[in-house]
C-alpha positions as CSV (number, residue, x, y, z in Angstrom):
1,M,13.9,19.7,25.9
2,T,15.6,17.8,23.0
3,R,14.3,14.3,22.5
4,R,16.6,11.3,22.5
5,A,16.8,10.0,19.0
6,P,16.3,6.4,17.9
7,T,19.5,4.1,18.2
8,P,20.0,2.4,14.9
9,R,20.9,-1.4,15.1
10,A,24.3,-1.5,13.1
11,G,24.0,-3.6,10.1
12,V,20.2,-3.8,9.9
13,Y,19.3,-0.2,9.9
14,E,21.4,0.0,6.7
15,L,19.3,-2.8,5.1
16,Y,16.4,-0.5,5.2
17,W,18.3,1.9,2.7
18,Y,19.7,-0.8,0.8
19,Y,16.5,-2.5,0.1
20,A,15.0,0.9,-1.1
21,S,17.8,1.4,-3.4
22,Q,18.0,-2.1,-4.9
23,R,14.2,-2.6,-5.2
24,Q,13.6,0.8,-6.8
25,A,16.4,-0.1,-9.2
26,M,14.7,-3.3,-10.3
27,F,11.5,-1.3,-10.8
28,E,13.4,1.0,-13.1
29,Q,14.9,-1.8,-15.1
30,R,11.6,-3.7,-15.7
31,V,10.0,-0.4,-16.6
32,A,12.7,0.1,-19.0
33,G,12.0,-3.2,-20.6
34,K,15.2,-4.9,-19.6
35,P,15.2,-8.8,-19.3
36,A,15.5,-10.6,-15.8
37,P,17.4,-10.9,-13.7
38,W,17.2,-7.3,-12.5
39,T,19.2,-7.8,-9.5
40,S,22.1,-10.0,-8.2
41,D,20.6,-10.1,-4.7
42,P,19.4,-13.7,-4.0
43,I,16.7,-12.7,-1.7
44,L,15.2,-10.2,-3.9
45,S,15.3,-12.6,-6.7
46,A,13.8,-15.4,-4.8
47,Y,10.7,-13.8,-2.9
48,K,7.9,-11.5,-3.7
49,F,8.4,-7.9,-2.4
50,C,6.3,-4.9,-2.6
51,N,7.4,-1.9,-4.5
52,V,9.5,1.0,-2.8
53,Y,6.5,3.3,-3.8
54,R,3.1,2.0,-2.8
55,A,1.5,3.9,-5.7
56,A,3.3,1.7,-8.3
57,D,2.0,-1.8,-7.1
58,R,-0.5,-3.5,-9.2
59,V,-3.6,-2.9,-6.9
60,S,-2.6,0.6,-6.2
61,Q,-2.3,1.5,-10.0
62,Y,-5.7,0.0,-10.5
63,M,-7.2,2.0,-7.8
64,I,-5.6,5.2,-9.1
65,R,-6.5,4.6,-12.9
66,D,-9.7,2.6,-12.6
67,V,-11.4,3.9,-9.4
68,C,-9.8,7.4,-8.5
69,Y,-9.7,8.6,-12.1
70,H,-12.3,6.7,-14.0
71,D,-14.3,8.7,-16.5
72,E,-17.7,7.3,-15.9
73,D,-20.3,9.8,-14.7
74,C,-20.7,9.8,-11.1
75,T,-21.0,12.1,-8.1
76,P,-18.0,13.1,-5.8
77,Q,-20.0,11.2,-3.2
78,D,-20.2,8.0,-5.4
79,R,-16.6,8.2,-6.1
80,I,-15.6,8.5,-2.4
81,F,-17.8,5.4,-1.7
82,Q,-16.1,3.4,-4.6
83,I,-12.8,4.2,-3.2
84,V,-13.5,3.1,0.2
85,A,-15.3,-0.1,-1.0
86,F,-12.5,-1.1,-3.4
87,R,-9.8,-0.7,-0.7
88,T,-11.7,-2.8,1.6
89,F,-11.7,-5.7,-0.7
90,S,-8.3,-4.8,-2.4
91,K,-9.0,-7.4,-5.0
92,I,-9.3,-6.4,-8.7
93,E,-11.2,-9.4,-9.8
94,T,-14.1,-8.5,-7.1
95,W,-14.4,-5.0,-8.5
96,R,-14.3,-6.2,-12.2
97,T,-17.1,-8.6,-11.5
98,V,-19.3,-6.1,-9.6
99,R,-19.0,-3.8,-12.5
100,R,-20.0,-6.5,-15.0
101,H,-22.9,-7.4,-13.0
102,L,-24.2,-3.7,-12.5
103,G,-23.1,-2.7,-16.0
104,R,-21.2,0.1,-14.5
105,Y,-19.4,1.6,-11.4
106,P,-21.5,1.1,-8.2
107,T,-23.3,4.1,-6.9
108,L,-24.7,4.9,-3.4
109,D,-28.1,4.3,-5.3
110,D,-27.1,0.8,-5.7
111,L,-25.9,0.6,-2.0
112,A,-29.4,1.8,-0.8
113,D,-31.6,-0.5,-2.9
114,G,-29.5,-3.6,-2.5
115,R,-28.0,-4.0,-6.0
116,F,-24.5,-3.6,-4.8
117,T,-25.2,-6.4,-2.2
118,A,-26.5,-8.7,-5.0
119,A,-23.5,-7.9,-7.2
120,L,-21.1,-8.8,-4.2
121,G,-22.9,-12.1,-3.8
122,H,-22.6,-12.8,-7.4
123,A,-18.9,-12.1,-7.3
124,A,-18.3,-14.1,-4.1
125,T,-19.9,-17.0,-6.0
126,V,-18.0,-16.6,-9.3
127,N,-14.7,-15.8,-7.8
128,R,-15.0,-18.0,-4.6
129,G,-14.1,-15.1,-2.3
130,L,-14.1,-11.4,-2.3
131,Y,-11.0,-10.3,-0.2
132,T,-7.3,-10.1,-0.7
133,G,-4.9,-11.6,2.0
134,A,-2.9,-8.4,1.8
135,F,-4.5,-6.6,4.7
136,I,-5.7,-8.1,8.2
137,L,-9.4,-6.9,8.5
138,C,-11.3,-6.5,11.5
139,A,-13.1,-9.6,11.9
140,T,-16.0,-8.6,14.4
141,D,-19.5,-9.2,13.4
142,A,-20.1,-5.5,14.1
143,Y,-23.5,-5.3,12.4
144,G,-24.8,-8.7,13.1
145,Q,-24.8,-9.9,9.4
146,G,-22.8,-13.2,10.1
147,R,-20.8,-12.9,6.9
148,K,-17.9,-10.6,6.3
149,H,-19.0,-8.8,3.3
150,L,-22.6,-8.3,4.5
151,N,-21.2,-6.7,7.6
152,H,-19.1,-4.3,5.4
153,V,-22.2,-3.4,3.3
154,E,-23.9,-2.5,6.6
155,L,-20.8,-0.4,7.4
156,W,-20.9,1.4,4.2
157,R,-24.7,2.1,4.6
158,H,-23.9,3.6,8.1
159,M,-21.1,5.5,6.6
160,F,-22.5,7.0,3.4
161,L,-26.4,6.7,3.7
162,A,-26.9,7.3,7.5
163,D,-23.9,9.6,8.3
164,D,-23.2,11.3,4.9
165,L,-19.4,10.4,5.4
166,A,-18.5,11.2,1.9
167,D,-19.6,15.0,2.2
168,R,-17.6,15.1,5.7
169,I,-14.5,13.7,3.9
170,L,-15.0,16.2,1.1
171,D,-14.9,19.0,3.8
172,A,-12.1,17.6,5.8
173,A,-9.2,19.9,6.9
174,S,-6.3,17.5,6.8
175,L,-5.1,14.0,6.0
176,R,-5.4,13.1,9.5
177,H,-8.9,14.5,9.6
178,V,-9.8,12.1,6.8
179,Y,-8.3,9.2,8.9
180,D,-10.2,10.1,12.0
181,L,-13.4,10.2,10.1
182,L,-12.9,6.6,8.9
183,H,-11.2,5.4,12.2
184,G,-14.5,6.3,14.0
185,Y,-16.5,3.5,12.5
186,P,-16.6,-0.3,13.5
187,L,-14.5,-2.5,11.3
188,M,-12.1,0.4,10.4
189,G,-8.9,-0.4,12.3
190,D,-5.7,1.9,12.5
191,F,-4.1,0.6,9.5
192,M,-7.1,0.1,7.2
193,S,-8.2,3.7,7.9
194,Y,-4.6,4.9,6.9
195,Q,-4.6,3.0,3.7
196,T,-7.9,4.2,2.9
197,A,-7.2,7.8,3.7
198,I,-4.1,7.6,1.4
199,D,-6.3,6.1,-1.5
200,L,-8.8,8.9,-1.1
201,N,-5.9,11.4,-1.3
202,Y,-4.7,10.0,-4.6
203,S,-8.1,11.1,-6.0
204,P,-8.8,14.7,-7.3
205,L,-11.4,15.0,-4.4
206,V,-8.9,15.1,-1.5
207,N,-5.7,17.0,-1.6
208,F,-3.2,17.0,1.2
209,S,0.4,16.1,1.6
210,E,1.1,12.3,2.3
211,N,3.7,13.8,4.8
212,D,1.0,15.4,7.1
213,F,0.4,12.1,8.7
214,T,1.3,8.5,9.1
215,Q,0.4,5.4,10.8
216,A,2.6,2.3,11.4
217,G,1.0,-0.8,10.5
218,P,1.8,-4.3,12.0
219,G,4.6,-5.2,9.5
220,A,6.0,-1.7,9.8
221,L,6.3,-2.1,13.6
222,R,8.1,-5.4,13.4
223,G,10.5,-3.7,10.9
224,I,11.2,-0.7,13.2
225,R,11.9,-3.0,16.0
226,K,14.5,-4.7,13.9
227,C,16.1,-1.6,12.6
228,F,16.4,0.0,16.0
229,E,17.9,-1.0,19.2
230,D,16.1,1.5,21.1
231,L,13.5,4.1,19.7
232,G,14.7,6.8,22.4
233,D,11.9,9.4,22.9
234,Y,10.2,8.6,19.6
235,K,7.1,7.0,18.8
236,P,6.9,4.6,15.8
237,T,5.1,7.2,13.8
238,D,7.9,9.7,14.7
239,V,10.4,7.1,13.5
240,I,8.9,7.0,10.2
241,M,9.0,10.8,9.8
242,W,12.8,10.6,11.1
243,M,13.4,8.3,8.1
244,L,11.5,10.4,5.7
245,D,13.7,13.5,6.7
246,R,16.8,11.5,6.5
247,Q,16.5,9.8,3.2
248,A,18.7,11.8,1.0
249,D,21.5,12.1,3.6
250,E,21.5,8.3,4.1
251,M,21.5,7.3,0.5
252,D,24.5,9.5,0.1
253,R,26.2,8.3,3.3
254,L,25.9,4.7,2.2
255,G,26.7,5.4,-1.5
256,L,23.3,3.9,-2.5
257,P,21.9,5.3,-5.8
258,F,18.4,6.3,-5.7
259,N,16.4,8.3,-8.2
260,G,13.0,8.2,-6.6
261,L,9.8,7.8,-8.6
262,Y,10.6,9.8,-11.4
263,R,12.3,12.4,-9.1
264,R,9.3,12.0,-6.6
265,P,11.1,11.5,-3.2
266,L,9.8,9.0,-0.6
267,H,6.9,10.1,1.3
268,A,5.7,9.0,4.6
269,I,3.3,6.3,3.3
270,D,6.4,4.8,1.5
271,C,8.8,5.1,4.5
272,Q,6.0,3.2,6.4
273,G,5.8,0.4,3.8
274,L,9.6,0.1,3.5
275,F,9.8,-0.9,7.2
276,C,7.3,-3.8,6.4
277,E,9.5,-4.8,3.4
278,T,12.6,-4.7,5.4
279,D,11.0,-6.9,8.1
280,K,10.5,-9.4,5.4
281,Y,13.9,-9.1,4.0
282,C,15.5,-9.5,7.4
283,R,13.7,-12.9,7.8
284,E,16.2,-14.3,5.3
285,A,19.0,-11.8,5.5
286,V,19.1,-11.7,9.5
287,P,17.1,-14.7,10.6
288,E,18.6,-14.6,14.1
289,L,16.6,-11.6,14.9
290,A,13.6,-12.5,17.0
291,S,10.4,-12.4,15.1
292,A,6.9,-13.8,15.5
293,R,6.9,-14.3,11.9
294,S,8.0,-17.2,9.8
295,R,10.3,-17.2,6.9
296,I,9.0,-15.6,3.8
297,K,6.5,-17.9,2.2
298,A,5.5,-15.8,-0.9
299,R,7.5,-16.7,-3.9
300,F,7.1,-15.2,-7.5
301,I,4.3,-16.3,-9.7
302,R,4.3,-14.1,-12.8
303,N,1.3,-12.1,-13.6
304,P,1.6,-11.8,-17.4
305,T,-0.9,-8.9,-17.5
306,P,0.8,-5.8,-18.4
307,I,-0.5,-2.3,-17.0
308,A,0.1,1.3,-18.3
309,L,1.8,3.2,-15.4
310,F,-0.5,6.0,-14.3
311,F,0.0,8.2,-11.1
312,P,-2.3,11.1,-9.7
313,P,-1.8,13.9,-12.3
314,K,-1.3,16.3,-9.3
315,W,1.9,14.7,-8.7
316,G,3.3,16.1,-11.9
317,I,5.0,12.9,-13.0
318,N,3.0,11.3,-15.6
319,D,4.9,13.2,-18.5
320,A,7.8,11.2,-17.6
321,L,6.3,7.7,-17.9
322,P,6.9,5.3,-20.6
323,N,4.5,5.1,-23.5
324,V,4.1,1.3,-23.3
325,A,2.5,-1.1,-20.7
326,V,4.8,-2.8,-18.3
327,C,4.4,-5.5,-15.7
328,P,4.6,-3.6,-12.3
329,S,7.5,-4.6,-9.9
330,D,5.3,-5.9,-7.2
331,E,6.3,-9.1,-9.0
332,T,10.0,-10.1,-8.5
333,P,11.7,-12.9,-10.6
334,L,11.9,-16.3,-9.2
335,H,15.1,-18.4,-8.8
336,L,14.1,-21.3,-6.6
337,N,17.5,-22.4,-6.1
338,A,18.9,-19.0,-4.8
339,Q,20.3,-19.2,-1.3
340,P,19.7,-16.0,0.7
341,T,22.7,-14.5,2.4
342,L,23.4,-11.5,4.6
343,F,24.8,-8.6,2.6
344,S,27.7,-6.3,3.6
345,V,26.1,-3.0,3.2
346,P,28.5,0.0,2.8
347,R,28.7,2.3,5.6
């Protein structure tokens, strides 16, 4: 039996593809060293949006270069632990402070003997916090420690010391299997388990297609509801894959330029993230659409620290990258007087 396809919401569904085209063009201009403004779109100019490609954002770039592919001697099991721990905090300064305190990257031995816990306590004092606000973490006191980071330490001890999770991840048969292994633990919700599985898959230790599996986060679910009047017989994860399969045809149909990430097409994690960013964009472009979220609050505050772009070598795109450090395009220019308007997207 043929499934009923989703029904796009005219004029909003198109904004998903418009956003992808415009936002990626901004990234390309910044990487090329062109001065601002990188777009005439007042919404994209005024507010902070994530990259079209998750791997190009600042925290993911740090994850790839400085966690997944650092050259310090460690076991595969240590690196799996490091990836999981870094993603939980998703805060670069936390990781840097922990490394400075230990004098190296944390290992499972540090987790076992308490040195990692002490390093986190030091980082919490120095930085006045350990976590980013980018993800909503499970807030339960699952391990009875009273403080969030101590509960996470006990989670990692459960995962890696008691259950040998690193070895099981290394033996996983699919990206979904990696997700299921992570998702089986307290404090590991749907979205965090998916994000962590993707990070592990950046590394040389886990190698599956990003298109094998996806999971819609809260923002993506809001974006899907805005882009479609009805999902037909599709689940949200099916809709993400539906968009993945249609990307080239829709860009062509709408006359929107899109070069990909050095010719790498959108993958499921990127299509998932685009729904989240489209939800944010629509709060200004189509405010009449019902939403439980307020208007966009995050405006651009420039981070002047450049980074040298680096992607998983197995993707085969690093040879096409510029040889100079750039500011990644998860930072957009700020024009405080810009007035958002609804754009007429070609159809």
